KEKOLBA-614300 format. One record per residue: z negated, x negated, y negated of N, C-alpha, C, O, CB in turn. Coordinates in steps of 0.2 Angstrom, whole numbers, padded with zeros to 4 digits, always signed. Glycine has a CB too. Example, Ala and Ser with C-alpha at 12.3 -4.5 7.8 and 13.67 -1.06 7.14 Angstrom:
BEGIN
-0039-0066+0028-0039-0062+0022-0039-0066+0016-0042-0071+0017-0045-0057+0022;-0035-0064+0011-0036-0068+0005-0039-0064+0000-0040-0067-0006-0029-0070+0003;
This chain:
BEGIN
-1097-0129-0135-1103-0126-0136-1109-0131-0133-1108-0134-0128-1104-0119-0132;-1114-0131-0137-1120-0135-0135-1123-0132-0128-1124-0136-0124-1125-0135-0140;-1123-0125-0128-1126-0122-0122-1120-0117-0119-1118-0113-0123-1132-0118-0123;-1118-0119-0113-1113-0115-0110-1115-0109-0107-1117-0109-0101-1108-0119-0106;-1116-0103-0110-1119-0097-0108-1115-0094-0102-1118-0092-0097-1119-0092-0113;-1109-0095-0101-1105-0092-0096-1106-0096-0089-1107-0093-0084-1097-0092-0097;-1106-0103-0090-1107-0107-0084-1114-0107-0082-1115-0106-0076-1105-0114-0086;-1119-0107-0086-1126-0106-0084-1127-0099-0081-1130-0099-0076-1131-0107-0090;-1125-0094-0084-1126-0087-0081-1122-0087-0074-1126-0084-0069-1123-0082-0085;-1116-0089-0073-1113-0089-0067-1117-0093-0061-1118-0090-0056-1106-0092-0067;-1119-0099-0063-1122-0103-0058-1129-0100-0056-1131-0100-0051-1123-0110-0061;-1133-0097-0061-1139-0094-0060-1139-0088-0056-1142-0087-0051-1142-0092-0067;-1134-0084-0057-1133-0078-0053-1131-0079-0046-1133-0076-0041-1127-0073-0056;-1127-0084-0045-1125-0086-0038-1131-0090-0034-1132-0088-0029-1119-0091-0038;-1134-0094-0038-1140-0097-0035-1145-0092-0033-1149-0093-0028-1143-0102-0040;-1146-0087-0037-1151-0082-0035-1149-0077-0030-1153-0072-0028-1153-0078-0041;-1143-0077-0028-1140-0073-0023-1138-0066-0026-1137-0061-0022-1145-0072-0017;-1137-0066-0032-1135-0059-0035-1128-0058-0036-1126-0053-0037-1138-0059-0042;-1124-0064-0035-1117-0063-0034-1114-0069-0030-1118-0074-0029-1114-0064-0042;-1109-0068-0026-1106-0073-0022-1100-0076-0025-1098-0082-0024-1104-0070-0015;-1096-0072-0030-1090-0074-0033-1090-0071-0040-1090-0065-0041-1084-0072-0028;-1089-0076-0045-1089-0074-0052-1082-0076-0054-1079-0081-0053-1095-0077-0056;-1079-0071-0058-1073-0073-0062-1075-0073-0070-1078-0068-0072-1068-0067-0061;-1073-0079-0073-1074-0079-0080-1068-0078-0083-1063-0082-0082-1077-0086-0082;-1068-0073-0088-1062-0072-0092-1063-0074-0099-1067-0071-0102-1060-0064-0091;-1060-0080-0101-1062-0083-0107-1056-0082-0112-1051-0085-0111-1063-0090-0107;-1057-0077-0117-1051-0075-0121-1053-0077-0128-1050-0075-0133-1050-0068-0121;-1057-0082-0129-1058-0086-0135-1051-0090-0137-1048-0091-0132-1064-0091-0135;-1050-0091-0143-1043-0094-0145-1043-0101-0143-1038-0104-0142-1042-0094-0152;-1049-0104-0142-1049-0111-0140-1050-0112-0132-1054-0107-0129-1055-0115-0143;-1047-0116-0129-1048-0117-0121-1055-0117-0120-1059-0121-0123-1044-0123-0119;-1057-0114-0114-1064-0115-0112-1065-0121-0108-1066-0121-0102-1065-0109-0107;-1064-0127-0112-1065-0133-0109-1072-0135-0106-1072-0138-0101-1063-0138-0114;-1077-0133-0109-1084-0134-0107-1085-0130-0100-1087-0133-0095-1089-0132-0112;-1083-0124-0100-1083-0120-0094-1079-0123-0088-1082-0124-0083-1081-0113-0095;-1073-0125-0090-1069-0128-0085-1072-0135-0082-1072-0136-0076-1062-0130-0088;-1074-0139-0087-1077-0145-0085-1084-0144-0080-1084-0147-0075-1079-0149-0091;-1088-0140-0083-1094-0139-0079-1093-0136-0072-1096-0138-0067-1099-0134-0083;-1088-0131-0072-1087-0127-0065-1082-0130-0061-1080-0127-0056-1086-0120-0067;-1079-0136-0063-1073-0139-0060-1075-0140-0052-1080-0143-0051-1071-0145-0063;-1071-0137-0048-1072-0138-0041-1077-0134-0037-1078-0134-0032-1074-0145-0039;-1080-0129-0041-1085-0124-0039-1081-0118-0036-1078-0114-0040-1090-0122-0044;-1081-0117-0029-1077-0112-0026-1080-0105-0027-1077-0100-0026-1076-0113-0019;-1086-0105-0030-1089-0098-0031-1088-0095-0038-1089-0089-0039-1097-0099-0030;-1085-0099-0042-1083-0097-0049-1076-0098-0051-1074-0104-0050-1088-0100-0054;-1072-0093-0053-1065-0094-0055-1065-0094-0062-1067-0089-0065-1060-0089-0051;-1062-0099-0065-1062-0099-0073-1055-0098-0075-1050-0101-0073-1064-0106-0075;-1054-0093-0079-1047-0091-0082-1048-0092-0090-1052-0088-0093-1045-0084-0080;-1044-0096-0093-1044-0096-0100-1037-0095-0103-1032-0098-0101-1046-0104-0102;-1036-0090-0107-1030-0089-0111-1031-0090-0118-1035-0087-0121-1028-0081-0110;-1028-0095-0121-1029-0098-0127-1023-0101-0131-1018-0101-0128-1034-0104-0126;-1024-0102-0137-1018-0106-0141-1018-0113-0138-1022-0117-0139-1020-0105-0148;-1012-0114-0136-1011-0121-0133-1011-0127-0138-1013-0132-0136-1004-0121-0129;-1009-0125-0144-1009-0130-0149-1015-0130-0154-1015-0132-0159-1003-0129-0154;-1021-0128-0151-1027-0128-0154-1032-0133-0151-1031-0135-0145-1030-0121-0155;-1038-0134-0154-1043-0137-0152-1046-0134-0145-1046-0128-0144-1049-0138-0157;-1048-0138-0140-1048-0145-0140-1041-0148-0138-1037-0145-0135-1053-0148-0134;-1039-0154-0141-1032-0156-0140-1031-0159-0133-1026-0160-0131-1031-0161-0145;-1037-0162-0130-1037-0164-0123-1040-0159-0119-1046-0158-0119-1040-0171-0122;-1036-0155-0116-1039-0149-0112-1042-0151-0105-1039-0156-0102-1033-0144-0111;-1046-0148-0103-1049-0148-0096-1045-0144-0092-1040-0140-0094-1057-0147-0096;-1046-0144-0085-1042-0140-0081-1046-0134-0078-1051-0135-0074-1040-0144-0075;-1045-0128-0080-1048-0122-0078-1044-0120-0071-1039-0123-0069-1047-0116-0083;-1047-0115-0068-1043-0113-0062-1037-0110-0064-1032-0111-0060-1047-0108-0058;-1036-0107-0069-1030-0104-0072-1030-0105-0080-1035-0101-0083-1029-0097-0070;-1026-0109-0082-1025-0109-0090-1019-0106-0092-1013-0107-0089-1026-0117-0092;-1019-0102-0097-1013-0099-0100-1013-0101-0107-1016-0098-0111-1013-0091-0099;-1009-0107-0109-1008-0109-0116-1003-0104-0119-0998-0103-0117-1006-0116-0116;-1005-0102-0125-1001-0097-0129-0998-0101-0135-1001-0105-0138-1005-0091-0131;-0992-0099-0137-0989-0102-0143-0992-0100-0150-0995-0094-0150-0981-0100-0144;-0992-0104-0155-0995-0102-0161-0991-0096-0164-0985-0095-0163-0994-0108-0166;-0995-0092-0167-0993-0086-0170-0992-0080-0166-0989-0075-0168-0986-0087-0173;-0993-0080-0159-0992-0075-0155-0996-0068-0157-1002-0069-0159-0995-0076-0148;-0992-0063-0157-0995-0056-0160-0997-0052-0154-0997-0053-0148-0989-0053-0164;-1000-0046-0156-1003-0041-0151-0999-0040-0145-1002-0041-0140-1004-0035-0155;-0993-0037-0146-0989-0035-0140-0988-0040-0135-0989-0040-0129-0983-0031-0142;-0986-0046-0137-0984-0052-0133-0991-0054-0130-0991-0056-0124-0981-0057-0137;-0996-0054-0133-1003-0057-0131-1005-0052-0125-1007-0054-0120-1008-0057-0136;-1005-0046-0126-1007-0041-0121-1002-0041-0115-1005-0040-0110-1007-0034-0124;-0996-0042-0116-0991-0043-0110-0993-0049-0106-0993-0049-0100-0984-0044-0113;-0995-0055-0110-0997-0061-0106-1004-0060-0102-1004-0062-0096-0998-0067-0111;-1008-0056-0105-1014-0054-0102-1013-0050-0096-1016-0051-0090-1019-0051-0106;-1009-0045-0096-1007-0040-0091-1003-0044-0085-1004-0041-0080-1003-0034-0094;-1000-0049-0087-0997-0053-0082-1001-0057-0077-0999-0059-0072-0992-0058-0085;-1008-0058-0079-1012-0062-0075-1019-0058-0073-1021-0059-0067-1015-0067-0079;-1022-0054-0077-1028-0051-0075-1028-0047-0069-1033-0048-0065-1031-0047-0081;-1024-0042-0068-1024-0038-0062-1023-0042-0055-1027-0041-0051-1018-0033-0062;-1019-0047-0056-1018-0052-0050-1025-0056-0049-1027-0057-0043-1013-0057-0051;-1028-0058-0054-1034-0062-0053-1040-0057-0050-1043-0059-0045-1037-0064-0060;-1040-0051-0052-1045-0047-0049-1044-0045-0042-1049-0045-0038-1045-0040-0053;-1038-0045-0040-1036-0044-0033-1037-0050-0029-1040-0049-0023-1028-0042-0033;-1035-0055-0031-1036-0061-0027-1042-0065-0027-1045-0068-0022-1030-0066-0029;-1046-0065-0033-1052-0068-0034-1058-0063-0030-1062-0066-0027-1054-0069-0041;-1057-0057-0031-1062-0052-0028-1069-0053-0031-1073-0055-0027-1061-0052-0021;-1070-0054-0037-1076-0055-0040-1082-0050-0039-1080-0044-0039-1076-0057-0047;-1088-0052-0038-1094-0048-0038-1096-0046-0045-1099-0041-0046-1100-0051-0034;-1093-0051-0050-1095-0050-0057-1090-0053-0061-1087-0059-0059-1102-0053-0058;-1088-0050-0066-1084-0053-0071-1088-0055-0078-1091-0051-0080-1078-0049-0073;-1087-0061-0080-1090-0063-0086-1085-0064-0091-1080-0068-0090-1095-0070-0086;-1085-0060-0097-1080-0059-0101-1082-0062-0108-1086-0059-0111-1077-0052-0102;-1078-0067-0110-1079-0070-0117-1074-0066-0122-1068-0068-0122-1078-0078-0117;-1076-0062-0126-1072-0058-0130-1072-0061-0137-1074-0059-0142-1075-0051-0131;-1069-0067-0137-1068-0071-0143-1064-0067-0148-1059-0064-0147-1065-0078-0142;-1066-0067-0155-1062-0064-0160-1058-0069-0164-1055-0067-0169-1067-0060-0165;-1058-0075-0162-1054-0080-0166-1047-0080-0165-1043-0084-0168-1057-0087-0165;-1044-0076-0160-1037-0075-0160-1034-0071-0166-1028-0070-0166-1035-0072-0153;-1038-0068-0170-1036-0064-0175-1032-0068-0181-1033-0074-0182-1043-0061-0179;-1027-0064-0183-1023-0067-0188-1026-0070-0194-1023-0074-0197-1018-0061-0190;-1032-0067-0196-1035-0070-0202-1040-0075-0201-1044-0077-0205-1038-0064-0206;-1041-0077-0194-1046-0082-0193-1044-0089-0195-1038-0091-0195-1047-0082-0185;-1049-0092-0198-1048-0099-0201-1046-0104-0196-1043-0109-0198-1054-0101-0205;-1048-0103-0190-1046-0109-0185-1042-0106-0179-1041-0110-0174-1053-0112-0182;-1040-0100-0179-1037-0097-0173-1030-0099-0171-1029-0101-0166-1037-0090-0174;-1025-0098-0176-1018-0100-0175-1014-0095-0171-1008-0096-0169-1017-0107-0171;-1017-0089-0169-1014-0084-0166-1014-0078-0171-1017-0079-0176-1017-0081-0159;-1011-0072-0170-1010-0067-0175-1011-0060-0172-1008-0055-0174-1002-0067-0177;-1017-0060-0169-1019-0053-0167-1022-0049-0173-1025-0052-0177-1024-0053-0161;-1021-0043-0172-1024-0038-0177-1031-0036-0175-1033-0037-0169-1020-0032-0179;-1035-0032-0179-1041-0029-0176-1039-0024-0171-1042-0024-0165-1044-0025-0182;-1033-0020-0171-1031-0015-0166-1029-0019-0160-1031-0017-0154-1025-0011-0169;-1026-0025-0161-1024-0029-0155-1030-0031-0151-1031-0031-0145-1020-0035-0157;-1036-0034-0155-1042-0036-0151-1045-0030-0148-1047-0031-0142-1047-0039-0157;-1045-0024-0151-1048-0018-0148-1044-0016-0141-1047-0015-0136-1048-0012-0153;-1037-0016-0142-1033-0015-0136-1035-0020-0130-1035-0018-0124-1026-0015-0138;-1035-0026-0132-1037-0032-0127-1043-0030-0124-1044-0030-0118-1037-0039-0131;-1049-0029-0128-1055-0027-0125-1055-0021-0120-1058-0021-0115-1060-0026-0130;-1052-0016-0123-1051-0010-0118-1047-0011-0112-1049-0009-0107-1047-0004-0122;-1042-0016-0112-1038-0017-0106-1043-0021-0101-1043-0020-0095-1032-0022-0108;-1046-0026-0104-1050-0030-0099-1056-0026-0096-1056-0026-0090-1053-0036-0103;-1059-0022-0100-1065-0018-0097-1062-0013-0093-1065-0011-0088-1069-0015-0103;-1056-0010-0095-1053-0005-0090-1051-0007-0084-1052-0004-0079-1047-0002-0094;-1048-0013-0084-1046-0016-0077-1052-0018-0073-1052-0016-0067-1042-0023-0079;-1057-0020-0076-1063-0022-0072-1066-0015-0069-1068-0015-0063-1069-0025-0076;-1066-0010-0073-1069-0004-0070-1064-0001-0065-1067+0001-0060-1070+0002-0076;-1058-0001-0066-1053+0001-0061-1054-0002-0054-1053+0000-0049-1046+0001-0063;-1055-0009-0055-1055-0013-0049-1062-0012-0046-1063-0014-0040-1054-0020-0051;-1067-0010-0049-1074-0009-0047-1078-0015-0048-1083-0016-0044-1074-0007-0040;-1076-0020-0052-1080-0026-0054-1085-0025-0060-1082-0023-0065-1076-0032-0055;-1091-0026-0059-1096-0026-0065-1094-0031-0069-1091-0036-0067-1103-0027-0062;-1095-0030-0076-1093-0035-0081-1098-0035-0086-1101-0030-0088-1086-0032-0084;-1099-0041-0088-1104-0043-0093-1100-0046-0099-1096-0051-0097-1110-0047-0091;-1101-0045-0105-1097-0047-0111-1102-0051-0115-1108-0050-0116-1094-0042-0115;-1099-0057-0118-1102-0060-0123-1097-0060-0129-1091-0060-0128-1104-0068-0121;-1099-0061-0135-1095-0061-0141-1094-0069-0142-1098-0073-0141-1097-0058-0147;-1088-0071-0145-1087-0078-0146-1082-0079-0152-1079-0074-0154-1085-0081-0140;-1082-0085-0154-1077-0087-0159-1078-0082-0165-1082-0078-0166-1070-0086-0157;-1073-0084-0170-1073-0080-0176-1075-0084-0182-1081-0086-0183-1078-0074-0176;-1071-0086-0186-1072-0091-0192-1069-0087-0198-1063-0087-0198-1069-0098-0190;-1073-0085-0202-1071-0082-0208-1076-0082-0214-1082-0082-0212-1069-0074-0206;-1074-0082-0220-1078-0081-0225-1080-0074-0226-1085-0073-0230-1075-0084-0232;-1077-0069-0224-1078-0062-0224-1082-0060-0218-1080-0058-0213-1071-0058-0224;-1089-0060-0219-1094-0059-0214-1093-0052-0212-1094-0050-0206-1101-0061-0217;-1092-0047-0216-1092-0040-0214-1086-0039-0210-1086-0035-0205-1091-0036-0221;-1080-0042-0211-1074-0041-0207-1075-0044-0200-1073-0042-0195-1068-0044-0210;-1079-0050-0200-1080-0054-0194-1085-0049-0190-1084-0049-0184-1083-0060-0196;-1090-0047-0193-1095-0042-0189-1091-0036-0186-1093-0034-0180-1100-0040-0194;-1087-0033-0190-1083-0028-0187-1079-0030-0181-1078-0026-0176-1078-0025-0193;-1076-0036-0181-1072-0038-0176-1076-0039-0170-1074-0038-0164-1068-0045-0178;-1082-0042-0171-1087-0043-0165-1089-0036-0162-1091-0036-0156-1093-0047-0167;-1089-0031-0166-1091-0025-0163-1086-0021-0159-1087-0016-0156-1093-0020-0169;-1080-0024-0159-1074-0020-0156-1076-0020-0148-1074-0015-0145-1068-0024-0157;-1078-0025-0145-1079-0025-0138-1085-0020-0136-1084-0017-0131-1082-0032-0136;-1090-0019-0141-1095-0014-0139-1092-0007-0140-1093-0003-0136-1101-0015-0144;-1087-0006-0145-1084+0000-0145-1080+0002-0139-1080+0007-0136-1080+0001-0152;-1076-0003-0137-1072-0003-0131-1076-0001-0125-1074+0003-0121-1068-0009-0130;-1082-0005-0124-1086-0003-0118-1089+0004-0118-1089+0007-0113-1092-0008-0118;-1090+0006-0124-1092+0013-0125-1087+0018-0123-1088+0023-0119-1095+0015-0132;-1081+0017-0125-1075+0021-0123-1074+0021-0115-1073+0026-0112-1069+0019-0127;-1074+0015-0112-1072+0014-0105-1078+0017-0101-1077+0019-0096-1072+0006-0104;-1084+0017-0103-1090+0019-0099-1090+0027-0099-1093+0030-0095-1096+0017-0102;-1086+0030-0104-1087+0037-0104-1083+0040-0098-1082+0047-0098-1084+0040-0111;
């Protein structure tokens, strides 16, 4: 990204004293290499990237926790991998704020994704992330990310899933 919204937001909030510890949960299909590079060695921001290991960028940066996934991973396996990491991160990082990149490029129909999540899988992922943050008591801010398709309507529906999940979790 030309402008790294997650890194800028995290650093700005910490500099202003609005957060002491931020957890970035980057679930875009591509490794959060810019975030990892910008925030490398910053003890106030923990970077977590779960991404397709055989996808761009081919030279990965080092996040605080990188979880490379195999090409073609489907909903249930993806959600199991996420569940193996997120609760422990919330417990050990103890963030004042979670910044969540709800990338939709892990979708099976994405032109650049290489993973095989369905719309239902993306929605379950978003419900899980937001639900875990609420259960742990961590405020969460979401950004939409990724998504490469010629079908703009389908892409827009996928981007709306995190908003629908947030509405459900907030009730």
